C-alpha positions as CSV (number, residue, x, y, z in Angstrom):
1,M,-50.5,155.1,-15.7
2,R,-50.8,152.7,-12.5
3,S,-50.3,149.4,-14.7
4,I,-47.2,150.9,-16.0
5,Q,-45.9,152.2,-12.5
6,Y,-47.1,148.6,-10.9
7,L,-44.7,147.2,-13.9
8,A,-42.0,149.0,-13.2
9,L,-42.1,148.2,-9.4
10,L,-42.1,144.7,-10.4
11,L,-39.1,145.0,-12.6
12,I,-37.3,146.8,-9.8
13,L,-37.7,144.1,-7.4
14,S,-36.6,141.2,-9.5
15,L,-33.7,143.1,-10.3
16,A,-33.0,143.2,-6.9
17,I,-33.9,139.8,-5.7
18,N,-31.5,138.4,-8.6
19,H,-28.7,140.6,-7.2
20,V,-29.5,139.5,-3.8
21,Y,-29.9,135.9,-4.1
22,G,-28.4,135.2,-7.3
23,A,-24.9,136.6,-6.8
24,P,-24.3,135.0,-3.7
25,G,-25.6,131.5,-5.4
26,K,-23.1,132.3,-8.1
27,K,-20.4,133.0,-5.6
28,A,-21.0,129.7,-3.7
29,G,-20.9,127.8,-7.2
30,S,-17.3,129.3,-8.1
31,E,-16.1,128.8,-4.8
32,E,-16.9,125.1,-5.2
33,E,-15.7,125.4,-8.4
34,G,-12.6,126.8,-7.1
35,G,-12.6,124.3,-4.3
36,E,-12.9,121.8,-7.0
37,G,-9.9,123.2,-9.2
38,G,-8.2,123.7,-5.6
39,E,-8.5,120.2,-5.6
40,G,-7.6,119.6,-8.8
41,G,-4.5,121.9,-7.7
42,G,-3.7,119.5,-4.8
43,E,-4.0,116.7,-7.0
44,E,-1.5,118.5,-9.7
45,E,0.8,119.4,-6.4
46,E,0.7,115.5,-5.6
47,E,1.6,114.4,-9.2
48,G,4.5,117.4,-9.3
49,G,5.5,115.5,-6.1
50,E,5.4,112.2,-7.7
51,G,7.3,114.0,-10.6
52,G,9.8,114.9,-8.3
53,E,9.9,111.3,-6.7
54,G,10.2,110.3,-11.1
55,G,13.2,112.7,-10.9
56,E,15.1,110.7,-8.7
57,G,15.3,107.8,-11.5
58,D,18.1,110.2,-12.2
59,P,21.1,109.0,-10.0
60,E,22.5,112.2,-9.8
61,H,19.4,114.2,-9.0
62,E,18.7,111.5,-6.4
63,R,22.2,111.8,-4.7
64,K,22.1,115.5,-4.1
65,Q,19.0,115.5,-2.8
66,I,20.5,113.1,-0.4
67,A,23.6,115.3,0.7
68,G,21.0,118.4,1.2
69,E,19.2,115.7,3.6
70,L,23.0,115.0,5.1
71,I,23.1,118.8,6.0
72,R,19.7,118.5,8.0
73,I,20.2,115.4,9.6
74,E,23.5,116.6,11.2
75,R,22.1,120.2,12.1
76,K,18.8,118.3,13.9
77,L,21.3,115.8,15.2
78,D,23.8,118.6,17.2
79,L,20.5,120.2,18.5
80,D,19.4,116.7,19.7
81,I,22.8,116.3,21.5
82,E,22.4,119.5,23.1
83,T,19.0,118.7,24.5
84,N,20.0,115.3,24.8
85,D,17.3,113.6,23.0
86,H,18.1,110.2,23.0
87,Y,14.8,109.0,20.9
88,D,15.9,111.3,18.1
89,I,19.5,110.5,17.9
90,R,18.9,106.9,17.9
91,Y,16.4,107.3,14.9
92,A,19.1,109.1,13.4
93,L,21.3,106.5,13.5
94,V,19.0,103.6,12.3
95,D,17.9,106.2,9.3
96,L,21.6,106.6,8.3
97,E,22.4,103.0,8.7
98,T,19.5,101.2,7.1
99,R,18.1,103.9,4.3
100,I,20.7,106.7,3.6
101,R,23.9,104.8,3.3
102,P,22.8,102.1,1.5
103,R,20.8,104.1,-1.1
104,V,24.2,106.5,-1.5
105,A,26.4,103.6,-2.1
106,R,23.7,102.1,-4.6
107,L,23.4,105.2,-6.4
108,S,27.5,106.2,-6.6
109,K,28.0,102.9,-7.9
110,D,25.6,103.4,-10.6
111,I,27.0,106.9,-11.4
112,D,30.4,105.2,-11.5
113,A,29.4,102.5,-14.6
114,T,28.3,105.5,-16.5
115,L,31.4,107.5,-16.3
116,T,34.5,106.9,-18.9
117,N,36.6,110.2,-18.7
118,P,39.2,110.1,-16.3
119,D,38.9,113.7,-15.1
120,Q,35.2,113.1,-14.4
121,K,36.0,110.1,-12.4
122,A,38.4,111.6,-10.4
123,G,36.1,114.2,-9.6
124,E,33.2,111.7,-9.0
125,D,35.7,110.0,-6.5
126,K,36.2,113.2,-4.6
127,F,32.7,113.6,-4.0
128,Q,32.0,110.0,-3.0
129,R,34.9,110.6,-0.6
130,G,33.1,113.5,0.8
131,L,29.9,111.8,1.4
132,L,31.6,109.0,3.3
133,E,33.6,111.3,5.4
134,D,30.0,113.3,5.8
135,I,28.0,110.0,6.9
136,T,31.0,108.7,9.2
137,R,31.4,112.4,10.9
138,I,27.7,111.9,11.7
139,L,27.9,108.4,13.0
140,F,30.8,109.8,15.1
141,K,28.9,112.7,16.6
142,A,26.1,110.1,17.8
143,G,28.3,107.9,19.7
144,A,28.1,105.0,16.9
145,R,31.9,104.9,16.0
146,S,34.9,105.8,18.2
147,C,36.9,106.6,15.0
148,L,36.5,109.7,13.0
149,S,38.3,108.4,10.0
150,P,36.1,106.0,7.8
151,H,39.1,103.6,7.2
152,E,39.9,103.6,10.9
153,T,38.5,100.9,13.7
154,F,39.1,101.1,17.3
155,Y,41.2,98.6,18.6
156,V,41.0,97.7,22.2
157,P,44.5,96.0,23.2
158,S,46.3,99.1,21.5
159,K,43.2,101.5,23.1
160,K,43.6,103.7,19.6
161,C,42.6,104.3,16.0
162,M,44.2,102.2,13.8
163,K,44.1,101.5,9.9
164,F,42.6,98.0,9.2
165,G,42.7,95.6,5.9
166,P,45.7,93.6,4.4
167,S,47.0,97.2,3.0
168,A,47.4,98.9,6.1
169,R,50.9,99.7,7.1
170,V,50.6,98.0,10.8
171,N,49.1,94.8,11.4
172,P,48.7,94.4,14.9
173,C,47.4,90.7,14.2
174,A,50.4,89.4,12.6
175,E,51.4,87.1,14.9
176,K,48.6,84.9,14.2
177,K,49.2,83.5,10.9
178,D,47.1,84.8,7.8
179,Q,44.8,86.9,10.0
180,V,44.7,91.1,9.6
181,L,42.7,93.5,11.7
182,Y,39.4,94.4,10.4
183,D,36.4,96.6,11.2
184,G,33.8,94.9,13.2
185,K,30.4,95.5,14.7
186,N,30.1,99.4,16.9
187,N,33.6,100.2,14.6
188,E,35.8,97.6,17.4
189,G,38.6,96.3,15.4
190,I,38.7,92.7,15.5
191,C,41.9,90.3,14.4
192,D,40.4,87.8,11.5
193,C,41.6,85.6,8.7
194,I,42.5,87.3,5.7
195,E,39.7,87.7,3.0
196,D,41.4,86.3,-0.4
197,E,41.0,83.8,-3.1
198,R,41.7,80.9,-0.5
199,H,38.5,81.3,1.3
200,L,40.3,80.8,4.9
201,I,37.9,79.9,7.8
202,Y,38.5,80.6,11.0
203,Y,38.4,77.6,13.5
204,D,39.4,77.6,17.3
205,G,41.8,80.6,17.0
206,E,43.7,80.0,13.8
207,C,42.9,80.3,10.0
208,Y,42.7,77.2,7.9
209,Q,42.0,76.3,4.4
210,Q,39.4,74.3,3.5
211,N,40.0,70.9,2.1
212,Y,43.4,70.3,4.1
213,Q,43.9,68.2,7.5
214,G,44.1,71.5,9.4
215,P,43.1,70.7,13.3
216,C,41.3,67.5,11.8
217,L,42.3,64.2,12.6
218,K,44.3,62.0,10.1
219,N,42.4,61.0,7.4
220,F,40.0,63.7,7.9
221,W,40.3,67.1,6.2
222,L,38.2,70.5,7.1
223,V,35.4,71.5,5.0
224,M,32.4,73.9,5.2
225,H,29.1,73.5,3.9
226,N,27.0,77.0,4.0
227,G,28.6,78.3,6.9
228,T,28.6,74.9,8.8
229,I,32.7,73.7,9.7
230,S,33.3,70.2,10.1
231,C,36.0,67.6,9.6
232,E,35.0,64.9,7.3
233,P,36.7,61.6,6.3
234,I,38.8,62.5,3.0
235,P,37.7,59.8,0.2
236,A,40.1,57.3,-1.2
237,N,40.2,59.1,-4.3
238,C,41.0,62.6,-3.3
239,V,44.1,64.5,-1.4
240,A,43.9,66.9,1.5
241,D,46.3,69.6,-0.7
242,G,43.4,72.2,-0.5
243,Q,43.1,72.5,-4.3
244,H,41.1,69.1,-4.7
245,V,37.2,68.4,-3.8
246,N,34.9,65.7,-3.7
247,W,31.6,67.0,-5.6
248,S,29.1,66.2,-8.3
249,P,27.2,68.9,-10.3
250,N,24.4,66.4,-10.0
251,P,24.7,64.0,-7.3
252,E,21.2,62.6,-8.0
253,A,22.8,60.8,-11.4
254,V,26.5,61.4,-10.9
255,P,28.1,60.3,-7.6
256,A,30.8,62.4,-6.4
257,D,34.2,62.4,-7.4
258,C,37.6,64.0,-7.1
259,H,38.1,66.9,-9.1
260,Q,40.6,69.7,-9.0
261,L,39.6,73.2,-8.4
262,G,40.6,75.7,-11.6
263,K,40.1,72.5,-13.8
264,R,37.6,71.7,-16.1
265,G,36.5,68.3,-14.5
266,P,33.2,67.3,-15.1
267,C,32.0,71.2,-16.2
268,S,31.6,72.4,-20.1
269,I,34.6,73.3,-22.1
270,D,34.4,76.7,-21.5
271,Q,34.2,76.5,-17.3
272,V,36.1,75.1,-14.6
273,V,35.4,74.0,-11.0
274,S,35.1,76.7,-8.6
275,R,34.5,77.0,-4.6
276,D,33.1,80.0,-3.4
277,A,33.7,81.8,0.2
278,A,30.7,79.8,1.5
279,G,32.1,76.8,0.6
280,I,29.7,76.2,-2.2
281,I,31.5,74.2,-5.3
282,S,30.0,74.8,-9.0
283,C,31.2,75.0,-12.4
284,V,32.2,78.7,-13.6
285,V,33.3,80.6,-16.4
286,S,37.1,80.2,-17.0
287,N,38.8,83.7,-16.3
288,E,41.9,82.8,-18.6
289,P,40.8,83.5,-22.1
290,I,44.5,84.7,-22.4
291,A,45.9,81.4,-22.7
292,L,43.8,80.5,-25.8
293,K,45.0,83.7,-27.6
294,A,48.2,82.8,-26.7
295,V,48.0,79.6,-28.5
296,A,46.2,80.8,-31.4
297,A,49.1,83.3,-31.6
298,K,51.4,80.2,-31.8
299,I,49.7,78.6,-34.3
300,A,49.8,81.6,-36.8
301,K,53.1,82.7,-36.2
302,V,53.9,78.6,-37.1
303,A,51.7,79.0,-40.1
304,G,53.4,82.1,-41.1
305,R,57.0,80.3,-41.0
306,N,55.2,77.7,-42.7
307,S,54.5,79.6,-45.6
308,T,57.8,81.3,-45.6
309,A,59.4,78.3,-45.9
310,T,57.3,77.1,-48.8
311,R,58.0,80.3,-50.9
312,N,61.8,80.1,-49.8
313,A,62.0,76.1,-50.6
314,K,65.4,75.0,-52.3
315,P,65.5,72.4,-54.7
316,I,65.6,68.7,-53.8
317,S,69.3,68.7,-54.7
318,D,70.1,71.3,-51.8
319,L,67.5,69.8,-49.2
320,A,69.9,66.8,-49.1
321,V,73.0,68.6,-48.1
322,D,71.0,70.8,-45.5
323,L,69.4,67.9,-44.2
324,N,71.5,67.5,-41.1
325,N,72.0,71.3,-40.1
326,N,68.1,71.3,-40.4
327,S,67.4,68.6,-38.1
328,T,70.2,69.5,-35.5
329,T,68.4,73.1,-36.0
330,A,64.5,71.5,-35.4
331,A,66.1,69.9,-32.4
332,V,67.6,72.8,-30.5
333,E,64.2,74.7,-31.4
334,T,62.0,71.7,-30.0
335,T,64.2,71.6,-26.8
336,S,63.9,75.0,-26.3
337,S,60.4,75.7,-26.8
338,P,58.9,74.8,-23.4
339,V,61.2,77.1,-21.5
340,P,58.7,80.0,-22.0
341,Q,55.8,78.0,-20.8
342,K,57.7,76.9,-17.7
343,K,58.3,80.5,-16.9
344,K,54.7,81.5,-17.5
345,E,53.8,78.6,-15.2
346,F,56.0,79.6,-12.2
347,K,54.9,82.9,-12.4
348,K,51.2,81.8,-12.3
349,A,52.2,79.6,-9.1
350,T,53.6,82.6,-7.4
351,A,50.6,84.7,-8.0
352,S,48.1,82.1,-6.8
353,V,47.0,84.3,-3.6
354,V,45.6,87.2,-4.5
355,E,43.7,89.6,-2.0
356,E,40.0,90.5,-2.8
357,K,39.6,94.0,-2.6
358,P,36.4,95.8,-2.5
359,S,35.0,97.5,-5.7
360,S,34.4,100.6,-4.5
361,M,34.9,102.8,-1.4
362,W,31.4,101.8,0.1
363,D,31.9,98.1,-0.3
364,Q,33.6,97.2,3.1
365,Q,36.1,94.3,3.2
366,S,34.1,90.7,2.8
367,C,32.7,89.1,6.2
368,S,32.7,85.9,4.9
369,L,30.9,83.0,6.3
370,G,34.0,81.4,7.5
371,S,35.1,84.6,8.8
372,Y,35.4,85.2,13.0
373,R,33.5,88.3,12.4
374,K,30.4,86.3,10.8
375,Q,30.7,83.2,13.5
376,S,30.3,85.5,16.2
377,G,28.0,88.0,14.8
378,K,30.4,91.0,15.0
379,C,30.3,92.0,11.0
380,P,29.6,95.5,10.6
381,P,26.0,96.8,9.8
382,Y,27.1,97.5,6.2
């Protein structure tokens, strides 16, 4: 009897010990497992965060996030202005100019490239204008701009904000030849050379076309190499008319020679000699395929006339009678055929100067190497 009671007591003690020590051990183990699970959940959250960043691969999604960020930045900026927190204001400006605005511009261009529906394009254009106005307003509040409109610059002589660029209705720089008002650093308006396909360069207060005598001495012409402007002797076989350059595509193998811009010169059959805004000369693909199509159309038209003439050919006896009339008609057609060609050449000559417009609202007017703004370090930050 005593042994049975002793065994029962041992059983009760063992159960009590398991309950007291075993349960906490299990609990600790579950917490460890839970802790590991928590760490795993953290990893999942981090992966989820990365997935959120992966969502930024969608331009529209990423830009909506930036639009929300702009709202937060502006609210924070209003508070910083009230508390006169110059450090945070400066940080917001740098963030806007170096990170947010370039990202919005890049994403907007990517979205533009995917749209084909006119209604979608119109809606996208409206949305982008709103974003541009939001960014400009924040910069204006922070004191980084003098004008609230993104299309205006502050012109000091007039002491007011004015629209800038070649398309502006009023040009305060009209007294200077080939100069218009442009936006410069700190939203300050600057008179500078108009940016067009002539690639004018600013020199001693005036604008000149490259490969002209310009301000240089006799038998010298004005040239620019990688932003360096200088007067160089005109090569003996060249003419300083702005349309000829002394150049070789491979100066180590072939000496430089005089070539006309827009012509094939030493380039391949589908290329022409070109000079960019930096003064760099190279062979570029010709942008006049229409001329080749016109020639092909004329050839086809002549071939059609010949086949019609063959089908309607007269007997040899009738040819002798109509010989004089046909020769006269042919002579008239021969003399009159160059007339349309002359008209086309005239139109092309009158449209030789084309303003270089920005491809989107996020592209400011070019600040080329030859411009006064570039030479004086007064180009806008974007």
